[in-house]
C-alpha positions as CSV (number, residue, x, y, z in Angstrom):
1,X,-1.9,-23.4,-8.3
2,X,-3.2,-20.6,-6.1
3,X,-5.7,-17.8,-7.4
4,X,-4.2,-14.5,-7.7
5,X,-7.1,-12.7,-9.0
6,X,-10.9,-13.1,-8.7
7,X,-13.2,-11.0,-10.7
8,X,-17.0,-11.0,-10.5
9,X,-18.8,-8.1,-12.2
10,X,-22.5,-8.5,-12.0
11,X,-22.9,-5.4,-14.0
12,X,-20.9,-2.3,-15.1
13,X,-22.6,0.7,-16.8
14,X,-22.0,4.1,-18.1
15,X,-25.2,5.9,-17.8
16,X,-28.1,3.8,-19.3
17,X,-25.6,1.6,-21.2
18,X,-24.8,-1.7,-19.8
19,X,-21.0,-2.4,-20.7
20,X,-20.2,-5.6,-18.6
21,X,-22.8,-8.1,-17.1
22,X,-22.4,-11.3,-15.6
23,X,-18.4,-11.6,-15.9
24,X,-16.6,-14.1,-13.9
25,X,-12.7,-14.7,-14.1
26,X,-10.5,-16.2,-11.8
27,X,-6.7,-16.3,-12.7
28,X,-4.2,-18.6,-11.3
29,X,-0.5,-18.3,-10.5
30,X,1.6,-18.4,-13.8
31,X,-1.5,-18.4,-15.9
32,X,-1.5,-16.3,-19.2
33,X,-4.6,-14.9,-20.3
34,X,-5.5,-12.8,-23.6
35,X,-8.5,-10.5,-23.7
36,X,-9.9,-10.5,-27.1
37,X,-13.2,-8.5,-28.5
38,X,-14.1,-6.0,-30.7
39,X,-13.4,-2.3,-30.2
40,X,-15.8,-1.0,-27.3
41,X,-16.9,-4.3,-25.9
42,X,-15.4,-3.6,-22.3
43,X,-12.0,-5.1,-22.5
44,X,-10.1,-2.0,-20.9
45,X,-13.2,-1.4,-18.7
46,X,-12.7,-5.1,-17.3
47,X,-9.1,-4.4,-16.9
48,X,-9.5,-1.2,-15.4
49,X,-12.0,-2.7,-12.7
50,X,-9.1,-5.7,-12.1
51,X,-6.7,-3.1,-11.6
52,X,-8.8,-1.3,-8.8
53,X,-9.0,1.9,-11.0
54,X,-12.7,1.7,-11.4
55,X,-14.6,0.8,-8.5
56,X,-18.1,2.0,-9.7
57,X,-19.6,-1.4,-10.6
58,X,-21.7,-4.1,-9.1
59,X,-19.5,-7.2,-8.1
60,X,-16.4,-7.8,-6.5
61,X,-12.8,-8.0,-7.2
62,X,-10.5,-10.2,-4.7
63,X,-6.5,-9.9,-5.3
64,X,-3.8,-11.8,-4.1
65,X,-3.0,-9.4,-1.5
66,X,-6.3,-10.2,0.1
67,X,-5.8,-14.0,-0.4
68,X,-2.2,-14.3,0.5
69,X,-0.8,-11.0,2.0
70,X,1.6,-10.5,-0.7
71,X,2.7,-6.9,-1.4
72,X,1.4,-6.4,-5.0
73,X,-0.3,-9.6,-5.6
74,X,1.8,-10.1,-8.7
75,X,-0.9,-8.3,-10.6
76,X,0.0,-5.7,-13.0
77,X,-1.8,-3.1,-15.9
78,X,-0.1,-1.7,-18.5
79,X,-2.1,1.2,-20.2
80,X,-2.7,1.0,-24.0
81,X,-0.7,4.4,-24.3
82,X,2.5,5.2,-22.5
83,X,1.8,7.1,-19.3
84,X,5.1,8.4,-18.5
85,X,5.7,11.6,-16.6
86,X,7.4,14.0,-18.9
87,X,9.3,15.9,-16.4
88,X,11.2,12.5,-15.1
89,X,13.9,10.6,-17.0
90,X,13.3,7.2,-18.2
91,X,15.0,5.6,-15.4
92,X,12.9,8.0,-12.8
93,X,9.9,6.7,-14.8
94,X,10.7,2.9,-14.2
95,X,11.6,3.6,-10.7
96,X,8.8,6.1,-9.7
97,X,6.9,3.6,-7.5
98,X,9.9,3.0,-5.3
99,X,10.8,6.6,-4.8
100,X,14.0,7.3,-3.4
101,X,14.6,3.7,-2.4
102,X,14.5,2.9,-6.3
103,X,17.5,0.6,-6.8
104,X,19.6,2.1,-10.0
105,X,21.2,-1.0,-10.9
106,X,17.8,-2.9,-10.9
107,X,16.5,-0.2,-13.1
108,X,19.4,-0.4,-15.7
109,X,18.9,-4.1,-15.9
110,X,15.0,-3.7,-16.7
111,X,15.9,-1.4,-19.3
112,X,18.7,-3.5,-20.8
113,X,15.9,-6.4,-20.9
114,X,13.8,-4.2,-23.1
115,X,16.5,-2.8,-25.2
116,X,16.5,0.6,-23.6
117,X,20.1,0.4,-22.1
118,X,21.8,3.9,-22.4
119,X,18.4,5.8,-22.6
120,X,18.2,5.9,-18.6
121,X,18.9,10.0,-18.4
122,X,16.6,10.8,-21.6
123,X,13.3,12.4,-21.0
124,X,10.4,10.7,-22.7
125,X,9.7,13.0,-25.3
126,X,13.6,11.7,-26.8
127,X,12.0,8.4,-27.3
128,X,10.0,6.9,-30.2
129,X,6.6,5.7,-29.6
130,X,7.5,2.0,-29.4
131,X,10.4,2.7,-27.1
132,X,7.8,4.8,-24.6
133,X,5.4,1.9,-24.7
């Protein structure tokens, strides 16, 4: 199996407080990994670094896009809280990354797979917390 993500964090700090140090993690295709630890230990920080949302650290992150040239490298990041744009419908939120090229049939299929068929034209405020997640 080929590596899709290689993370090496020598040090990540917030001010004088070191949050991560000496973290090395390589993920392979089709591998499922769980990050466990107490609140405040750096799990979300490591995920933000892996996703490229936090670049202020000593170390490196190499993704499949750099290794294989794939468009998205098969790596995704899901926030702990829903990050829906309140002015867009559920379908528009799901297809947001593709903009005007978003395939309505594909969006409907995805919503059906997660039990949200029929909610395509709803606004996020009309969803329960679990539905939004």
